[in-house]
ZAKEKE-65117 format. One record per residue (C-alpha): x, y, z; residue number from 0. Coordinates in pm, 1 decimal. Example, Ala and Ser with C-alpha at 12.3 -4.5 7.8 and 13.67 -1.06 7.14 Angstrom:
BEGIN
+----------+----------+----------+-----+
:       c1 :       c2 :       c3 : seq :
+----------+----------+----------+-----+
:   1230.0 :   -450.0 :    780.0 :   0 :
:   1367.0 :   -106.0 :    714.0 :   1 :
+----------+----------+----------+-----+
This chain:
BEGIN
+----------+----------+----------+-----+
:       c1 :       c2 :       c3 : seq :
+----------+----------+----------+-----+
:   2592.7 :   5796.3 :   -764.3 :   0 :
:   2651.3 :   5527.2 :  -1024.1 :   1 :
:   2512.3 :   5178.7 :   -957.5 :   2 :
:   2745.3 :   4891.9 :  -1040.2 :   3 :
:   2565.4 :   4595.5 :  -1195.5 :   4 :
:   2731.5 :   4255.1 :  -1151.6 :   5 :
:   2605.5 :   3958.1 :  -1347.4 :   6 :
:   2520.9 :   3645.9 :  -1150.4 :   7 :
:   2801.4 :   3434.1 :  -1302.2 :   8 :
:   3056.7 :   3699.0 :  -1205.2 :   9 :
:   2912.6 :   3712.2 :   -854.5 :  10 :
:   2941.4 :   3333.4 :   -821.7 :  11 :
:   3304.4 :   3350.1 :   -936.2 :  12 :
:   3376.1 :   3629.0 :   -688.3 :  13 :
:   3226.5 :   3432.7 :   -398.1 :  14 :
:   3440.1 :   3134.0 :   -499.1 :  15 :
:   3752.3 :   3344.4 :   -459.0 :  16 :
:   3640.8 :   3450.4 :   -113.2 :  17 :
:   3600.1 :   3102.7 :     38.8 :  18 :
:   3625.2 :   3121.5 :    418.7 :  19 :
:   3976.4 :   3103.9 :    548.8 :  20 :
:   3861.4 :   2845.8 :    800.3 :  21 :
:   3827.3 :   2593.5 :    516.7 :  22 :
:   4177.7 :   2645.7 :    383.8 :  23 :
:   4381.5 :   2327.3 :    400.5 :  24 :
:   4087.8 :   2100.3 :    479.7 :  25 :
:   4112.5 :   1764.5 :    308.0 :  26 :
:   3844.9 :   1560.0 :    137.3 :  27 :
:   3723.3 :   1437.6 :   -199.4 :  28 :
:   3667.4 :   1717.9 :   -449.1 :  29 :
:   3340.4 :   1709.7 :   -643.6 :  30 :
:   3253.1 :   1941.7 :   -929.3 :  31 :
:   2883.2 :   1987.7 :  -1016.7 :  32 :
:   2766.7 :   2196.8 :  -1312.3 :  33 :
:   2420.3 :   2305.4 :  -1423.4 :  34 :
:   2407.6 :   2279.1 :  -1806.0 :  35 :
:   2082.6 :   2476.8 :  -1830.2 :  36 :
:   2029.2 :   2851.8 :  -1837.0 :  37 :
:   1759.0 :   2815.8 :  -1571.1 :  38 :
:   1769.1 :   2808.4 :  -1192.4 :  39 :
:   1730.5 :   2463.1 :  -1036.7 :  40 :
:   1611.9 :   2445.1 :   -678.1 :  41 :
:   1641.8 :   2125.5 :   -475.3 :  42 :
:   1864.1 :   1918.6 :   -701.7 :  43 :
:   1974.0 :   1583.7 :   -561.4 :  44 :
:   2327.3 :   1488.6 :   -665.6 :  45 :
:   2401.9 :   1114.7 :   -664.3 :  46 :
:   2762.5 :   1025.7 :   -582.2 :  47 :
:   2909.3 :    676.0 :   -601.5 :  48 :
:   2992.3 :    559.8 :   -249.6 :  49 :
:   3251.8 :    312.8 :   -378.7 :  50 :
:   3430.1 :    590.0 :   -567.4 :  51 :
:   3425.0 :    819.6 :   -265.4 :  52 :
:   3553.0 :    544.0 :    -33.7 :  53 :
:   3833.6 :    458.9 :   -273.4 :  54 :
:   3961.6 :    814.7 :   -238.9 :  55 :
:   3863.0 :    857.7 :    126.7 :  56 :
:   3874.8 :    520.9 :    312.3 :  57 :
:   3771.9 :    673.5 :    647.3 :  58 :
:   3428.5 :    759.9 :    508.4 :  59 :
:   3127.4 :    594.2 :    678.2 :  60 :
:   2750.6 :    641.7 :    670.0 :  61 :
:   2755.4 :    831.8 :   1001.1 :  62 :
:   3078.5 :   1016.8 :    930.3 :  63 :
:   3027.8 :   1205.9 :    606.8 :  64 :
:   2967.9 :   1569.4 :    534.7 :  65 :
:   2980.3 :   1788.6 :    224.2 :  66 :
:   3101.5 :   2149.2 :    220.1 :  67 :
:   3038.0 :   2408.4 :    -50.6 :  68 :
:   3386.5 :   2541.3 :   -122.1 :  69 :
:   3260.6 :   2886.3 :   -218.4 :  70 :
:   3039.8 :   2961.8 :     79.6 :  71 :
:   3165.9 :   2717.9 :    339.6 :  72 :
:   2807.1 :   2605.9 :    393.6 :  73 :
:   2743.6 :   2245.1 :    487.6 :  74 :
:   2509.8 :   2070.6 :    242.8 :  75 :
:   2234.2 :   1829.0 :    342.3 :  76 :
:   2339.3 :   1469.8 :    268.7 :  77 :
:   2202.0 :   1117.7 :    290.9 :  78 :
:   2395.6 :    793.0 :    267.6 :  79 :
:   2160.9 :    545.0 :    101.5 :  80 :
:   2146.8 :    167.2 :     71.7 :  81 :
:   1944.5 :    116.4 :   -246.5 :  82 :
:   1894.4 :   -259.8 :   -225.0 :  83 :
:   1861.2 :   -314.4 :    149.1 :  84 :
:   2167.8 :   -537.7 :    179.8 :  85 :
:   2320.3 :   -333.0 :    461.1 :  86 :
:   2587.7 :   -170.9 :    243.7 :  87 :
:   2584.5 :    197.3 :    145.8 :  88 :
:   2558.3 :    242.8 :   -230.7 :  89 :
:   2538.9 :    618.6 :   -287.7 :  90 :
:   2575.1 :    954.4 :   -119.9 :  91 :
:   2293.1 :   1197.4 :   -193.7 :  92 :
:   2364.0 :   1570.0 :   -174.4 :  93 :
:   2083.5 :   1827.4 :   -178.1 :  94 :
:   2173.6 :   2162.7 :   -330.1 :  95 :
:   2045.3 :   2431.7 :   -568.1 :  96 :
:   2192.1 :   2599.2 :   -874.7 :  97 :
:   2171.4 :   2933.8 :  -1048.6 :  98 :
:   2153.2 :   2924.4 :  -1431.0 :  99 :
:   2477.2 :   2777.5 :  -1564.1 : 100 :
:   2632.2 :   2765.4 :  -1216.9 : 101 :
:   2927.4 :   2539.2 :  -1139.4 : 102 :
:   2988.0 :   2432.3 :   -781.2 : 103 :
:   3296.9 :   2294.0 :   -612.4 : 104 :
:   3213.6 :   2065.6 :   -320.8 : 105 :
:   3431.7 :   1887.6 :    -68.6 : 106 :
:   3329.2 :   1548.3 :     74.8 : 107 :
:   3484.1 :   1485.7 :    416.2 : 108 :
:   3495.8 :   1192.2 :    658.0 : 109 :
:   3342.9 :   1392.7 :    941.4 : 110 :
:   3004.8 :   1383.3 :   1112.8 : 111 :
:   2762.5 :   1661.3 :   1009.5 : 112 :
:   2743.9 :   1959.8 :   1241.3 : 113 :
:   2372.6 :   1893.1 :   1301.6 : 114 :
:   2107.4 :   1649.0 :   1188.2 : 115 :
:   1906.2 :   1809.5 :    906.6 : 116 :
:   1529.5 :   1830.9 :    917.6 : 117 :
:   1368.9 :   1562.6 :    702.1 : 118 :
:   1184.8 :   1684.6 :    393.7 : 119 :
:   1057.5 :   1342.6 :    283.8 : 120 :
:    911.0 :   1043.2 :    461.6 : 121 :
:    764.1 :    697.8 :    401.5 : 122 :
:    589.2 :    463.7 :    642.6 : 123 :
:    380.8 :    149.2 :    654.8 : 124 :
:     59.9 :    164.7 :    854.8 : 125 :
:     18.5 :   -182.8 :   1001.1 : 126 :
:   -347.7 :   -139.4 :   1093.0 : 127 :
:   -465.7 :    -53.2 :    742.1 : 128 :
:   -170.0 :   -211.2 :    558.6 : 129 :
:   -107.3 :    110.6 :    362.8 : 130 :
:    224.3 :    256.2 :    257.9 : 131 :
:    218.2 :    636.2 :    259.4 : 132 :
:    495.0 :    864.1 :    136.7 : 133 :
:    545.7 :   1238.3 :    111.0 : 134 :
:    773.2 :   1526.9 :     29.0 : 135 :
:    742.3 :   1873.7 :    178.1 : 136 :
:    499.6 :   1949.3 :   -110.2 : 137 :
:    247.2 :   1664.2 :   -124.3 : 138 :
:    171.2 :   1312.3 :      1.1 : 139 :
:     47.4 :    981.8 :   -145.0 : 140 :
:    -48.9 :    633.3 :    -34.3 : 141 :
:   -112.4 :    288.0 :   -177.1 : 142 :
:   -297.9 :    -15.0 :    -41.9 : 143 :
:   -195.6 :   -357.8 :     87.4 : 144 :
:   -391.3 :   -680.4 :    123.1 : 145 :
:   -438.8 :   -627.5 :    496.8 : 146 :
:   -702.5 :   -367.0 :    412.6 : 147 :
:   -931.0 :   -655.7 :    316.3 : 148 :
:   -925.1 :   -780.4 :    676.3 : 149 :
:   -970.6 :   -440.9 :    847.2 : 150 :
:  -1335.2 :   -481.5 :    947.8 : 151 :
:  -1411.0 :   -111.7 :   1011.3 : 152 :
:  -1317.4 :    -16.0 :    654.2 : 153 :
:  -1496.3 :    -99.0 :    333.4 : 154 :
:  -1288.6 :   -366.5 :    155.1 : 155 :
:  -1093.7 :   -200.2 :   -125.3 : 156 :
:   -933.2 :   -396.9 :   -407.4 : 157 :
:   -696.4 :   -156.7 :   -583.0 : 158 :
:   -332.4 :   -103.5 :   -671.4 : 159 :
:   -407.5 :    260.9 :   -752.6 : 160 :
:   -231.8 :    559.2 :   -593.7 : 161 :
:   -412.5 :    793.4 :   -354.0 : 162 :
:   -328.6 :   1164.2 :   -321.6 : 163 :
:   -310.7 :   1353.4 :      7.0 : 164 :
:   -288.5 :   1719.3 :   -104.2 : 165 :
:   -146.8 :   1941.3 :    167.5 : 166 :
:    -92.8 :   2313.4 :    216.2 : 167 :
:    191.5 :   2307.5 :    466.8 : 168 :
:    562.0 :   2243.5 :    413.8 : 169 :
:    615.7 :   2014.2 :    709.8 : 170 :
:    557.5 :   1638.7 :    706.1 : 171 :
:    203.0 :   1530.9 :    788.2 : 172 :
:    171.0 :   1155.2 :    729.7 : 173 :
:    222.3 :   1054.8 :   1092.9 : 174 :
:    -18.6 :   1322.6 :   1218.1 : 175 :
:   -290.4 :   1234.8 :    969.2 : 176 :
:   -282.0 :    865.0 :   1050.4 : 177 :
:   -300.8 :    958.8 :   1418.9 : 178 :
:   -616.8 :   1162.7 :   1348.9 : 179 :
:   -799.5 :    855.4 :   1228.0 : 180 :
:   -967.9 :    767.7 :    898.8 : 181 :
:  -1268.7 :    998.3 :    930.3 : 182 :
:  -1069.2 :   1301.4 :   1039.8 : 183 :
:   -795.1 :   1316.1 :    774.8 : 184 :
:  -1066.6 :   1350.5 :    511.2 : 185 :
:  -1147.5 :   1696.9 :    652.7 : 186 :
:   -927.9 :   2002.2 :    600.0 : 187 :
:   -850.4 :   2172.3 :    930.1 : 188 :
:   -574.1 :   2389.1 :    788.6 : 189 :
:   -317.8 :   2141.6 :    656.0 : 190 :
:   -508.5 :   1987.7 :    365.1 : 191 :
:   -689.9 :   1653.7 :    355.5 : 192 :
:   -756.5 :   1334.5 :    162.3 : 193 :
:  -1010.7 :   1463.3 :    -89.6 : 194 :
:   -914.4 :   1213.0 :   -359.3 : 195 :
:  -1118.5 :    899.6 :   -432.5 : 196 :
:   -925.7 :    606.4 :   -577.4 : 197 :
:  -1174.1 :    320.3 :   -560.2 : 198 :
:  -1105.3 :     47.5 :   -814.1 : 199 :
:   -902.7 :    274.1 :  -1043.4 : 200 :
:   -534.8 :    343.4 :  -1110.0 : 201 :
:   -564.1 :    661.7 :   -904.4 : 202 :
:   -272.8 :    896.8 :   -977.4 : 203 :
:     -6.1 :    688.4 :  -1147.0 : 204 :
:   -109.9 :    325.7 :  -1113.2 : 205 :
:    -24.0 :     76.1 :  -1388.5 : 206 :
:   -217.5 :   -196.7 :  -1566.7 : 207 :
:   -310.2 :   -328.9 :  -1908.9 : 208 :
:   -596.1 :   -265.3 :  -2149.7 : 209 :
:   -823.7 :   -565.1 :  -2198.3 : 210 :
:  -1143.8 :   -546.3 :  -2405.0 : 211 :
:  -1163.8 :   -170.1 :  -2359.7 : 212 :
:  -1114.1 :   -166.8 :  -1983.5 : 213 :
:   -820.2 :   -134.7 :  -1747.4 : 214 :
:   -701.2 :   -447.9 :  -1566.1 : 215 :
:   -434.6 :   -424.4 :  -1296.6 : 216 :
:   -283.9 :   -603.7 :   -997.4 : 217 :
:   -471.6 :   -630.0 :   -670.7 : 218 :
:   -338.3 :   -478.7 :   -347.1 : 219 :
:     32.4 :   -530.6 :   -273.0 : 220 :
:    129.9 :   -849.7 :    -92.2 : 221 :
:    460.6 :   -736.0 :     59.1 : 222 :
:    654.5 :   -414.6 :    111.5 : 223 :
:   1009.7 :   -301.8 :    196.7 : 224 :
:   1087.0 :     51.3 :    311.4 : 225 :
:   1447.5 :    118.0 :    211.4 : 226 :
:   1496.0 :    485.8 :    302.5 : 227 :
:   1300.6 :    751.0 :    492.1 : 228 :
:   1497.5 :   1068.9 :    426.3 : 229 :
:   1602.0 :   1334.3 :    490.6 : 230 :
:   1647.2 :   1385.2 :    113.9 : 231 :
:   1493.3 :   1077.9 :    -46.1 : 232 :
:   1237.8 :    818.6 :     67.4 : 233 :
:   1235.4 :    481.3 :   -111.1 : 234 :
:   1020.5 :    170.3 :    -80.3 : 235 :
:    939.0 :   -140.0 :   -280.5 : 236 :
:    608.8 :   -324.8 :   -330.9 : 237 :
:    555.1 :   -683.1 :   -444.9 : 238 :
:    226.9 :   -798.2 :   -600.7 : 239 :
:     79.1 :  -1144.8 :   -641.9 : 240 :
:     85.8 :  -1269.4 :  -1005.0 : 241 :
:   -208.6 :  -1137.2 :  -1205.1 : 242 :
:   -372.0 :  -1203.4 :  -1539.4 : 243 :
:   -280.3 :   -936.5 :  -1795.7 : 244 :
:   -494.2 :  -1024.4 :  -2095.8 : 245 :
:   -422.2 :  -1396.3 :  -2076.3 : 246 :
:    -59.2 :  -1355.2 :  -1972.5 : 247 :
:     48.3 :  -1417.6 :  -1611.9 : 248 :
:    250.7 :  -1123.7 :  -1482.7 : 249 :
:    463.2 :  -1076.2 :  -1174.1 : 250 :
:    503.2 :   -712.7 :  -1071.3 : 251 :
:    740.6 :   -526.1 :   -841.9 : 252 :
:    723.5 :   -148.4 :   -799.5 : 253 :
:    996.2 :     69.1 :   -651.6 : 254 :
:    885.5 :    420.1 :   -560.2 : 255 :
:   1105.0 :    712.4 :   -454.3 : 256 :
:   1031.6 :   1076.2 :   -375.2 : 257 :
:   1281.0 :   1359.9 :   -333.0 : 258 :
:   1271.7 :   1677.4 :   -125.5 : 259 :
:   1094.3 :   1970.1 :   -289.8 : 260 :
:    918.3 :   1761.8 :   -555.7 : 261 :
:    552.4 :   1704.0 :   -645.7 : 262 :
:    634.9 :   1398.7 :   -856.6 : 263 :
:    754.5 :   1059.7 :   -735.6 : 264 :
:    972.6 :    821.3 :   -936.9 : 265 :
:    819.7 :    481.4 :  -1013.2 : 266 :
:   1025.3 :    190.6 :  -1141.3 : 267 :
:    799.6 :   -101.6 :  -1237.0 : 268 :
:    941.2 :   -441.7 :  -1323.3 : 269 :
:    700.0 :   -677.9 :  -1498.5 : 270 :
:    795.1 :  -1042.3 :  -1551.9 : 271 :
:    575.0 :  -1225.0 :  -1797.8 : 272 :
:    538.0 :  -1603.0 :  -1779.2 : 273 :
:    644.9 :  -1641.1 :  -2143.3 : 274 :
:    915.5 :  -1371.1 :  -2134.9 : 275 :
:    730.6 :  -1157.1 :  -2391.2 : 276 :
:    709.5 :   -777.5 :  -2389.2 : 277 :
:    407.1 :   -634.6 :  -2208.8 : 278 :
:    204.4 :   -344.5 :  -2353.3 : 279 :
:     92.6 :   -156.0 :  -2042.3 : 280 :
:    -77.5 :    166.5 :  -1940.6 : 281 :
:    -15.4 :    423.1 :  -1669.6 : 282 :
:   -325.2 :    614.0 :  -1571.0 : 283 :
:   -483.1 :    896.9 :  -1384.4 : 284 :
:   -850.4 :    917.0 :  -1294.4 : 285 :
:  -1094.5 :   1089.9 :  -1528.4 : 286 :
:  -1379.8 :   1266.5 :  -1350.2 : 287 :
:  -1638.8 :   1529.6 :  -1432.5 : 288 :
:  -1475.9 :   1868.9 :  -1474.8 : 289 :
:  -1124.4 :   1734.8 :  -1537.3 : 290 :
:   -946.6 :   1826.9 :  -1859.1 : 291 :
:   -676.0 :   1602.0 :  -2000.5 : 292 :
:   -368.8 :   1717.9 :  -2193.7 : 293 :
:    -39.7 :   1575.0 :  -2311.3 : 294 :
:    292.4 :   1684.4 :  -2454.6 : 295 :
:    579.0 :   1484.3 :  -2600.7 : 296 :
:    921.6 :   1638.6 :  -2583.5 : 297 :
:   1246.1 :   1519.1 :  -2734.1 : 298 :
:   1331.8 :   1294.0 :  -2438.6 : 299 :
:   1036.7 :   1301.0 :  -2195.6 : 300 :
:    664.6 :   1340.1 :  -2248.1 : 301 :
:    373.5 :   1385.9 :  -2011.3 : 302 :
:      3.0 :   1317.0 :  -1970.9 : 303 :
:   -180.4 :   1549.0 :  -1731.1 : 304 :
:   -519.6 :   1640.3 :  -1591.9 : 305 :
:   -645.9 :   1959.3 :  -1429.7 : 306 :
:   -974.4 :   2040.0 :  -1261.7 : 307 :
:  -1164.6 :   2098.4 :   -939.3 : 308 :
:  -1087.2 :   1897.8 :   -628.4 : 309 :
:  -1367.9 :   1662.3 :   -532.6 : 310 :
:  -1604.4 :   1870.0 :   -319.8 : 311 :
:  -1658.4 :   1604.8 :    -53.7 : 312 :
:  -1582.2 :   1699.4 :    307.0 : 313 :
:  -1513.6 :   2059.7 :    212.5 : 314 :
:  -1275.6 :   1991.0 :    -74.4 : 315 :
:  -1162.5 :   2313.3 :   -241.8 : 316 :
:   -929.8 :   2444.7 :   -508.9 : 317 :
:   -805.7 :   2272.2 :   -823.3 : 318 :
:   -579.0 :   1970.4 :   -857.0 : 319 :
:   -340.0 :   1868.5 :  -1132.4 : 320 :
:   -217.7 :   1513.7 :  -1183.6 : 321 :
:     44.7 :   1386.6 :  -1426.1 : 322 :
:    246.6 :   1095.4 :  -1556.6 : 323 :
:    589.4 :   1152.6 :  -1718.4 : 324 :
:    763.6 :    886.7 :  -1925.1 : 325 :
:   1046.3 :    865.6 :  -2178.3 : 326 :
:    924.1 :    982.9 :  -2518.7 : 327 :
:   1075.3 :    676.8 :  -2686.2 : 328 :
:    839.3 :    459.4 :  -2480.0 : 329 :
:    537.8 :    693.1 :  -2494.9 : 330 :
:    347.7 :    521.1 :  -2774.3 : 331 :
:      2.3 :    680.2 :  -2744.3 : 332 :
:   -268.3 :    824.2 :  -2518.1 : 333 :
:   -622.8 :    701.6 :  -2462.4 : 334 :
:   -942.5 :    781.1 :  -2272.8 : 335 :
:  -1107.2 :    464.0 :  -2145.1 : 336 :
:  -1403.3 :    462.8 :  -1907.0 : 337 :
:  -1283.9 :    669.4 :  -1609.6 : 338 :
:   -916.1 :    699.0 :  -1702.4 : 339 :
:   -676.9 :    910.3 :  -1902.2 : 340 :
:   -400.7 :    670.7 :  -2005.9 : 341 :
:    -42.7 :    684.7 :  -2130.2 : 342 :
:     37.6 :    376.4 :  -2340.6 : 343 :
:    377.6 :    213.6 :  -2332.2 : 344 :
:    555.9 :   -123.4 :  -2358.9 : 345 :
:    785.9 :   -292.5 :  -2107.1 : 346 :
:   1036.6 :   -571.7 :  -2158.9 : 347 :
:    997.6 :   -865.4 :  -1925.1 : 348 :
:   1235.8 :   -825.9 :  -1631.2 : 349 :
:   1353.1 :   -476.6 :  -1733.6 : 350 :
:   1240.7 :   -186.4 :  -1511.2 : 351 :
:   1013.7 :     72.0 :  -1677.3 : 352 :
:   1084.4 :    415.6 :  -1527.5 : 353 :
:    817.9 :    684.1 :  -1501.5 : 354 :
:    729.7 :    979.1 :  -1279.0 : 355 :
:    384.1 :   1061.0 :  -1146.9 : 356 :
:    228.9 :   1300.4 :   -899.0 : 357 :
:      1.6 :   1593.4 :   -834.3 : 358 :
:    -17.4 :   1963.9 :   -748.7 : 359 :
:   -286.5 :   2159.6 :   -561.8 : 360 :
:   -373.0 :   2528.8 :   -588.3 : 361 :
:   -421.8 :   2559.1 :   -210.5 : 362 :
:    -54.4 :   2467.9 :   -161.1 : 363 :
:     39.0 :   2806.5 :   -306.7 : 364 :
:    266.2 :   2648.7 :   -568.4 : 365 :
:     16.5 :   2647.5 :   -857.3 : 366 :
:   -237.6 :   2915.9 :   -940.5 : 367 :
:   -374.7 :   2762.3 :  -1258.4 : 368 :
:   -325.7 :   2495.6 :  -1520.5 : 369 :
:    -50.2 :   2697.4 :  -1693.2 : 370 :
:    160.0 :   2673.8 :  -1375.5 : 371 :
:    106.5 :   2297.6 :  -1366.7 : 372 :
:    208.6 :   2257.5 :  -1731.2 : 373 :
:    511.8 :   2480.0 :  -1672.7 : 374 :
:    617.0 :   2266.0 :  -1376.3 : 375 :
:    592.0 :   1948.9 :  -1587.1 : 376 :
:    787.1 :   2104.4 :  -1875.1 : 377 :
:   1060.5 :   2220.6 :  -1637.6 : 378 :
:   1073.8 :   1882.6 :  -1462.5 : 379 :
:   1109.0 :   1709.6 :  -1800.6 : 380 :
:   1383.6 :   1954.3 :  -1903.5 : 381 :
:   1574.8 :   1883.4 :  -1583.3 : 382 :
:   1546.2 :   1508.8 :  -1639.4 : 383 :
:   1679.0 :   1553.7 :  -1993.1 : 384 :
:   1972.7 :   1767.2 :  -1875.8 : 385 :
:   2104.5 :   1627.0 :  -1546.8 : 386 :
:   2363.3 :   1807.6 :  -1336.6 : 387 :
:   2711.0 :   1714.6 :  -1459.7 : 388 :
:   2905.4 :   1564.8 :  -1170.9 : 389 :
:   3277.1 :   1483.3 :  -1160.3 : 390 :
:   3436.5 :   1316.7 :   -860.1 : 391 :
:   3805.1 :   1390.7 :   -819.7 : 392 :
:   4078.9 :   1257.0 :   -596.6 : 393 :
:   4135.5 :   1344.1 :   -233.1 : 394 :
:   4259.9 :   1702.9 :   -210.6 : 395 :
:   4275.3 :   2008.2 :     11.0 : 396 :
:   4106.6 :   2346.7 :    -21.7 : 397 :
:   4354.8 :   2624.6 :    -77.4 : 398 :
+----------+----------+----------+-----+
């Protein structure tokens, strides 16, 4: 018997021709999405203009929108998102995956989804501690507010650094861990734990400035806004009191977002200097005994990373990688200062500086060694440099 070998692109084309008859004649807005890379891309989030979709499909609303894959008939996970919290939808997010070079035809319809999808991201504010914690189905983080100074049972912590909650399950754990209580979520009972010590450092992706050979940064956040909690993307914003950055008063606002399936969160930091001047700033990750730092600068995105053993407190185990990614054009240098590895950059006053930061743990099963962590960062940077090509068409019907 002869085996017939069909290449993946031919298979995709064949499936497209065999779209379910039940979809024939259905109307909606046609969207074409194409992967320009010869690599598979799992968990890509497509961003579609809500205004453009509504112009072609006026009946569309945040609770009446669904997206169908024209080839398979499968309903895609979506999220209507209000990016600025003004009560008006700005974008439609669509979660999907691509084979190398794959092109997809999607149909956006003004119909309610068949079922509510399970959330793969989350963000919440803990009023008692005044933390904001956020997570994907891969890993979790948190950052501290000023209320922590008044929580008498905790040691006062002055820090705008980012904490890591490494986990080894795919479901969302933030609510459960807070419910356990402070002492208990530092112990791994099968889901992971908070093994990471931030203290008065930048943690895993905090920002600051270099002053006389040391890192200076904002204190704990003063105010927060949670803008989205999933199921595809969680977004929140933090406001800090003005702080002294080497003799220059700086106002700082951070917007953080995390997407399903990702170990890295997106951080958009807007500095406003009192004199309107540019601000040389640093983004850091903690340097501890046993950690090895590395960096790579690609054509469009570069990264600074660490790898080494998890802190062995409370039964900590495995190895942890941390990283900061930033545009190569803004990646001016790297430095080791006291207990930090630092990526050096410059921001214009009032103009958001975009970076990505995050971590990966061997016990999650996603990374077996430092080479896996580097490969993940290289692939993430390549995907940022080559986004999915999206074209929104007019209202049409599947034939």
